[in-house]
C-alpha positions in Angstrom: 96.5 96.0 105.3 94.3 98.4 103.1 91.6 96.6 101.2 92.7 98.3 97.9 96.3 97.0 98.0 97.4 93.7 96.5 100.7 92.6 98.0 102.6 89.4 97.2 105.7 88.7 99.2 108.6 86.9 97.7 112.1 86.3 98.9 114.2 87.4 95.9 115.9 90.8 96.1 113.4 92.3 93.7 110.3 94.4 94.2 107.9 95.3 91.3 105.6 98.2 91.9 102.3 98.8 90.1 101.0 102.3 90.9 98.9 102.8 87.8 97.2 99.5 86.9 94.1 100.1 89.1 90.7 101.0 87.9 88.6 101.1 91.1 86.8 104.2 92.2 86.0 104.5 95.9 82.2 104.6 96.5 82.4 108.2 97.7 84.0 109.3 94.4 82.0 107.3 91.9 79.8 110.2 91.0 82.5 112.9 91.3 84.0 112.4 87.8 82.6 113.5 84.4 82.5 109.8 83.6 83.9 106.5 85.0 85.4 105.8 81.6 87.4 109.0 81.6 88.5 108.3 85.2 89.9 105.0 84.0 91.1 106.0 80.6 94.8 106.5 81.5 95.4 103.4 83.4 98.5 101.3 82.7 96.3 98.8 81.1 97.0 95.1 81.8 100.6 95.7 83.1 100.0 93.6 86.2 98.9 90.7 84.0 101.9 91.2 81.7 104.3 91.0 84.6 102.5 88.1 86.3 105.6 85.9 85.7 107.5 88.1 88.3 106.1 86.0 91.1 107.6 82.9 89.6 111.0 84.6 89.9 110.5 85.1 93.6 109.7 88.8 93.3 107.6 90.8 95.7 104.8 92.8 94.0 102.9 95.8 95.4 99.8 97.1 93.5 97.0 99.5 94.2 93.6 98.7 92.7 92.6 102.4 92.7 92.5 104.4 89.6 95.3 107.0 89.2 92.6 109.6 88.7 91.7 109.2 92.4 95.4 109.8 93.4 98.6 109.2 91.5 100.9 107.2 93.6 103.9 108.0 91.4 103.7 111.8 91.9 105.5 114.0 94.4 103.1 114.2 97.4 104.0 117.9 97.8 102.5 118.6 94.4 105.8 119.7 92.8 106.2 118.8 89.2 108.6 116.0 88.3 109.1 117.4 84.8 109.2 121.2 85.1 108.3 123.0 81.9 106.6 119.9 80.5 102.9 119.0 80.5 102.1 116.4 83.1 99.4 115.4 85.5 99.4 116.0 89.2 98.9 114.2 92.5 95.1 114.3 92.0 94.8 114.8 88.2 92.1 117.1 86.9 92.5 116.2 83.2 93.3 113.1 81.2 96.5 112.8 79.2 94.6 114.2 76.3 93.4 117.3 78.2 89.8 116.2 78.8 88.4 117.5 82.1 87.9 114.7 84.7 85.6 116.8 86.9 82.5 118.9 86.1 83.5 121.4 88.8 87.3 121.7 88.4 88.5 119.1 90.8 89.2 118.5 94.4 90.2 121.3 96.8 93.3 121.0 99.0 91.4 119.4 101.9 90.2 116.6 99.7 93.7 116.2 98.2 95.1 115.8 101.7 92.4 113.3 102.6 93.1 111.2 99.6 96.8 111.3 100.3 96.3 110.1 103.8 93.8 107.5 102.8 95.3 106.1 99.6 98.8 107.4 98.8 100.4 106.9 102.1 99.3 103.3 102.6 100.6 102.3 99.2 104.0 103.8 100.0 104.0 102.4 103.5 103.6 99.0 102.0 106.3 99.6 99.4 108.7 100.8 102.1 107.9 97.9 104.4 108.7 95.3 101.7 111.9 97.1 100.7 113.0 97.2 104.3 112.1 93.5 104.8 114.2 92.4 101.8 117.0 94.8 102.6 117.5 93.1 105.9 117.9 89.8 104.0 119.9 91.0 101.0 122.8 93.4 100.6 121.3 94.7 97.3 117.6 95.1 96.4 116.1 96.3 93.1 112.9 98.2 92.9 111.4 98.0 89.4 108.5 100.4 88.8 106.3 99.0 86.0 104.4 101.4 83.7 102.9 101.8 80.3 101.3 104.5 78.1 99.9 104.9 74.6 102.6 105.2 72.0 101.2 108.6 70.8 100.0 111.2 73.2 100.7 114.6 71.4 99.9 116.6 74.5 102.7 114.9 76.5 105.3 114.2 73.9 106.1 114.5 70.2 105.9 111.6 67.7 105.9 108.0 68.7 107.4 106.9 71.9 110.1 104.2 71.9 108.9 100.7 72.9 111.1 100.6 76.0 111.5 103.8 78.1 114.0 103.2 80.9 114.1 105.8 83.7 116.9 106.3 86.3 116.8 110.1 86.6 120.0 110.4 84.7 121.6 107.3 86.4 121.1 108.7 89.9 118.6 106.1 91.2 120.6 103.0 90.5 124.1 101.8 89.7 125.0 102.5 86.1 125.7 98.8 85.7 122.0 98.0 86.3 120.8 100.7 83.8 123.3 99.3 81.3 122.1 95.7 81.8 118.5 96.6 81.3 119.3 98.8 78.3 121.4 96.0 76.7 118.5 93.6 76.9 116.2 96.1 75.3 118.7 96.9 72.6 119.3 93.2 71.8 115.5 92.8 71.2 115.7 94.9 68.1 112.9 97.1 69.3 113.3 100.8 70.0 114.4 101.9 73.5 115.8 104.9 75.3 117.4 105.5 78.6 116.3 108.6 80.5 114.4 110.1 77.7 110.9 111.7 78.1 110.3 109.5 81.1 113.3 109.6 83.5 111.5 108.0 86.4 108.7 109.2 88.6 108.5 110.0 92.3 108.8 106.3 93.3 112.0 105.8 91.4 113.5 109.0 92.6 112.4 108.7 96.2 113.5 105.1 96.9 116.5 104.9 94.6 119.5 105.1 97.0 122.3 103.0 95.6 124.6 103.8 98.5 122.1 102.3 100.8 121.7 99.1 98.7 118.3 100.0 97.0 118.5 100.5 93.3 115.4 101.8 91.6 114.5 101.8 87.9 111.4 102.6 86.0 110.1 100.9 82.8 107.6 102.8 80.7 106.3 100.6 78.0 104.6 101.8 74.8 101.3 99.9 74.8 101.7 98.8 71.2 104.0 96.0 72.4 101.2 94.1 74.1 97.8 95.5 73.0 96.2 97.3 70.0 96.1 101.1 70.1 93.3 102.8 68.4 94.0 106.2 66.8 91.3 107.8 68.9 90.4 105.9 72.1 86.7 105.9 72.9 84.4 104.0 75.2 83.7 101.7 72.2 87.3 100.7 71.6 89.3 101.4 74.8 90.8 99.5 76.4 91.5 96.9 73.9 92.4 93.4 75.2 95.9 92.3 76.0 97.5 90.3 73.1 97.4 86.6 73.4 101.2 86.5 72.8 102.6 89.9 73.7 105.6 90.8 71.6 107.4 92.4 74.6 106.8 89.5 77.1 110.1 87.5 76.3 112.1 90.7 76.6 110.5 91.7 79.9 111.4 88.3 81.3 115.0 88.9 80.4 114.8 92.4 81.9 113.7 91.2 85.3 116.2 88.4 85.2 118.9 91.0 84.5 117.7 92.9 87.6 117.8 89.8 89.7 121.3 88.9 88.4 122.5 92.4 89.3 121.2 92.2 92.8 122.5 88.6 93.4 126.0 89.4 92.1 126.2 92.0 94.8 124.9 89.8 97.6 
């Protein structure tokens, strides 16, 4: 097992992936970035802590501790854009979400990108695939829940303020519509804003593993960070990241969301 992966094995038909919560920089890359703060700025801050309850539900969790600036484990490894025509970041990002350069010299060449893919991207997905296969041999239906978050306002990526809950199923292709509807219903009942297949329709993980006909149903949740932490108007090294709220507003809803995912899988056992 790679030393940058955290894997907890449960027996329930649910896997929760955390591709963007890491902040570690490999020793050989610590001096490569403009600054360590910029290299960590766009992490899905505290999401693994927010979903810590998933283990109590019997879920399996797979997390990389590496920063997404090293390699983004939720991007197409071929380098193809998941959102053609829209601003996004690549497999090895060269800019932050706000457009700030991550490297003083433009970024890694293809040989370095290939090295990082082999060293960091492939082991994460090998682990995810292994856990899904393990559970699929025990359960007729397994749900892969890809957990994410982002600041509510990132003008370079989207207009206005993002809904609180952003559910991605690539237009209902990656899971049974009943699962998408169940998660959307929980979010709607919360009274907080939500959208299904809006700006974030699901990244490479959701689209790659979501094969309902084979018993694996994948769904992505992109949370607006305001639901569990304070968001400064202009993030800086002095104010970002802010700490996780003591009583996150979205936590009770997320527990219901994962329970809905489990119910969906168990009803199709």
